[in-house]
C-alpha positions as CSV (number, residue, x, y, z in Angstrom):
1,M,0.0,0.1,-0.3
2,I,1.3,3.2,-1.1
3,S,1.3,6.2,1.6
4,T,-0.6,9.5,1.8
5,H,2.8,11.3,0.8
6,P,3.4,10.2,-2.9
7,R,6.0,12.1,-3.1
8,I,9.3,12.3,-0.9
9,V,12.5,14.4,-1.3
10,R,15.3,13.4,1.1
11,Y,19.1,15.3,0.3
12,V,21.8,13.7,2.1
13,A,24.9,16.6,2.2
14,N,27.1,13.4,3.8
15,L,26.5,10.4,2.9
16,E,29.4,9.3,5.3
17,K,26.6,9.7,8.1
18,L,24.1,7.1,6.7
19,G,25.6,3.8,8.1
20,I,25.2,1.8,5.2
21,P,26.0,-1.7,5.8
22,E,30.0,-3.0,5.1
23,T,27.9,-6.4,3.5
24,T,26.0,-6.1,0.3
25,T,23.2,-8.6,1.4
26,W,20.7,-5.9,1.0
27,L,21.2,-5.5,-3.0
28,T,20.1,-8.2,-5.5
29,E,22.3,-9.9,-7.9
30,L,21.3,-7.6,-10.7
31,E,21.5,-4.8,-8.3
32,L,25.0,-6.2,-7.8
33,S,25.7,-6.8,-11.2
34,E,25.4,-2.9,-11.9
35,L,27.6,-1.7,-8.5
36,S,30.5,-3.7,-10.2
37,F,30.2,-1.3,-13.5
38,W,31.8,0.9,-11.1
39,K,35.5,0.6,-10.4
40,D,36.4,3.8,-8.7
41,A,36.0,3.7,-4.8
42,T,34.3,7.2,-4.7
43,R,31.4,6.4,-7.5
44,R,30.8,3.0,-5.6
45,R,30.1,4.6,-2.6
46,Q,27.7,7.3,-4.1
47,W,25.7,4.7,-5.8
48,L,25.5,2.5,-2.9
49,A,24.2,5.7,-0.6
50,G,21.9,6.5,-3.9
51,R,20.7,3.1,-3.5
52,W,20.8,3.0,0.1
53,V,18.4,6.0,0.3
54,A,16.4,5.4,-2.4
55,K,15.6,1.9,-1.0
56,R,14.5,2.9,2.7
57,L,12.2,5.8,1.1
58,V,10.7,2.9,-0.7
59,T,9.8,0.3,2.2
60,R,9.2,3.4,4.2
61,S,6.2,4.3,1.9
62,S,5.2,0.7,1.5
63,Q,4.3,-2.7,3.5
64,I,8.2,-3.9,2.8
65,D,10.5,-4.6,5.8
66,M,13.6,-5.9,3.9
67,L,15.3,-3.7,1.2
68,R,16.4,-6.7,-0.8
69,E,12.9,-7.0,-1.6
70,V,13.3,-4.0,-3.4
71,E,15.3,-4.2,-6.8
72,I,16.3,-0.4,-8.2
73,L,18.0,-1.2,-11.8
74,S,19.0,2.2,-14.0
75,R,20.9,0.4,-16.5
76,G,19.5,-1.2,-19.8
77,E,21.1,-4.3,-21.2
78,D,23.5,-2.5,-23.7
79,G,25.1,-0.9,-20.5
80,L,24.0,2.6,-20.6
81,G,22.0,4.1,-18.0
82,K,18.4,4.6,-17.9
83,S,16.2,6.1,-15.8
84,P,15.9,4.0,-12.7
85,T,12.7,1.2,-12.5
86,V,11.4,0.0,-8.9
87,S,10.7,-3.5,-8.5
88,I,9.0,-5.1,-5.2
89,R,9.5,-8.9,-4.8
90,G,9.8,-9.3,-8.2
91,D,6.8,-7.3,-9.8
92,T,7.3,-3.7,-11.3
93,S,6.2,-1.1,-9.4
94,S,4.7,2.5,-10.2
95,Y,7.1,4.5,-8.5
96,R,9.3,7.1,-10.5
97,L,12.7,7.6,-9.0
98,S,15.8,10.0,-9.4
99,I,18.9,9.7,-7.7
100,S,22.1,12.7,-8.0
101,H,25.3,12.4,-6.4
102,N,27.9,15.3,-6.1
103,N,31.3,14.3,-3.5
104,R,29.1,13.3,-0.8
105,S,25.8,15.0,-1.3
106,I,23.0,12.1,-2.2
107,L,19.5,13.8,-3.5
108,V,16.6,11.0,-3.8
109,G,13.2,12.2,-5.6
110,I,10.5,9.4,-5.2
111,T,6.8,9.8,-6.5
112,S,3.9,7.2,-7.1
113,C,1.4,6.6,-9.6
114,H,4.1,7.4,-12.6
115,A,3.9,11.0,-11.9
116,A,7.1,12.7,-13.1
117,I,10.1,13.5,-10.7
118,G,13.5,14.8,-11.6
119,V,16.2,16.0,-8.8
120,D,20.0,17.4,-9.1
121,V,23.1,18.5,-7.2
122,A,25.4,20.8,-8.9
123,S,28.4,22.3,-7.7
124,G,31.3,23.7,-9.6
125,V,29.6,24.8,-12.8
126,P,31.8,26.9,-15.1
127,E,31.5,30.5,-14.5
128,T,32.6,31.4,-17.9
129,P,30.7,33.6,-20.8
130,S,31.5,30.9,-23.3
131,F,29.7,28.0,-21.2
132,R,26.7,30.0,-20.7
133,T,26.7,31.2,-24.4
134,R,27.0,27.3,-25.4
135,W,24.3,25.7,-22.9
136,F,21.6,28.8,-22.5
137,S,19.3,30.6,-24.7
138,Q,19.5,34.2,-24.3
139,Q,17.0,34.9,-22.1
140,E,18.3,32.2,-19.7
141,T,21.9,34.3,-20.2
142,K,20.1,37.5,-19.3
143,W,18.0,35.5,-16.1
144,I,21.6,34.4,-15.1
145,E,23.7,37.5,-15.3
146,S,21.4,39.7,-12.9
147,D,23.4,37.2,-10.2
148,I,25.8,34.4,-12.0
149,A,26.9,33.2,-8.4
150,S,23.3,31.8,-7.1
151,R,21.2,31.3,-10.5
152,L,23.8,29.8,-12.6
153,P,24.1,27.1,-10.4
154,L,20.2,27.2,-9.9
155,A,19.4,27.2,-13.4
156,W,21.9,24.3,-14.6
157,A,20.2,22.0,-12.0
158,L,16.9,23.2,-12.9
159,K,17.8,21.8,-16.6
160,E,19.1,18.4,-15.5
161,S,16.0,17.7,-13.3
162,I,13.8,19.1,-15.7
163,F,15.4,16.6,-18.3
164,K,15.6,13.4,-15.2
165,A,11.3,13.9,-15.5
166,F,10.8,14.3,-19.0
167,G,13.5,13.3,-20.8
168,N,12.3,9.6,-21.6
169,G,15.8,8.1,-22.1
170,S,16.9,10.4,-24.3
171,K,20.9,11.8,-25.2
172,W,21.2,14.5,-22.7
173,D,21.1,17.7,-23.9
174,P,21.0,20.9,-21.8
175,R,19.8,23.1,-24.3
176,S,16.8,21.0,-25.0
177,I,15.7,22.2,-21.8
178,E,14.8,25.9,-21.8
179,L,13.8,27.8,-18.3
180,V,11.2,30.0,-18.9
181,K,9.9,31.3,-15.4
182,V,11.5,30.5,-12.5
183,N,9.5,31.5,-8.9
184,Q,9.7,30.7,-5.6
185,N,8.7,27.2,-5.5
186,R,7.8,26.6,-9.3
187,V,9.2,26.4,-12.6
188,Q,8.1,27.2,-16.3
189,S,9.9,25.5,-19.0
190,R,9.9,24.4,-22.7
191,I,11.2,21.1,-23.6
192,R,12.4,20.9,-27.6
193,G,10.3,24.3,-27.9
194,I,7.6,22.5,-26.3
195,E,6.0,24.3,-23.4
196,V,5.4,21.9,-20.4
197,E,3.2,22.3,-17.2
198,P,4.2,24.3,-14.5
199,L,6.6,22.3,-12.4
200,S,7.0,22.3,-8.4
201,M,10.0,23.0,-7.2
202,W,12.3,22.2,-4.6
203,I,15.4,23.6,-3.8
204,R,18.7,23.8,-1.3
205,T,21.6,25.7,-1.5
206,T,24.7,23.4,-0.9
207,K,28.3,23.7,-0.5
208,G,29.2,25.7,-3.6
209,G,26.5,24.9,-5.4
210,V,22.7,23.6,-5.0
211,A,19.7,21.2,-4.8
212,T,16.7,21.0,-6.9
213,A,14.1,18.8,-7.0
214,V,10.8,19.1,-9.8
215,W,7.7,17.4,-10.1
216,N,4.7,16.8,-10.9
217,D,1.8,19.1,-9.2
218,T,-0.9,16.8,-8.9
219,A,-0.4,15.0,-4.9
220,I,0.7,16.2,-1.9
221,Q,4.4,16.8,-1.4
222,E,6.9,15.9,1.9
223,V,10.1,16.9,2.0
224,S,12.5,15.4,4.5
225,L,16.1,16.6,5.0
226,C,19.0,14.3,6.4
227,S,22.3,16.5,7.1
């Protein structure tokens, strides 16, 4: 049974505080196969942290006790990354999931009933004029340049979040997402020139950047923070 809070955003500022078990018995065989794709120790820790948080969110929102009964896969048969799919006890669920990590930070967004959600943690975004010219429209650039330090990482993170929510497995292209208007809690955008419905938005300033989440505004939203 899905809880009455079908949209959850969890931000973890320091993944070292999560207390992830040393063993990987909470992962399925297919998840272990995806983990083996990452050879770098830092990327493996980030991957494990994202799965740990995501699985705990799913079990919290359903009548599941064991993390291993939840399977989250984000790599296709061709080995390329894809939007995560969530299975519970072998059956594909209606959950939509988005995971982002940056250095020691983890951000996970989850929805039910196939509602779209996308999250991103952005830091160290290049502040050069050439970067803005290459990846942002004139309207976006004008908005960014009124406060580059705060708006540049925000614009980049929002583009990533919107793409993750609606990209449908296509190749990442920052220019395919255009920010039309950014308010305090909502963002209007176009995807490949087609305007999409205004999205609800969650923002948190991080060390050297920003964390963002966007989702369809069709149900209750719960925001949980852990730092």
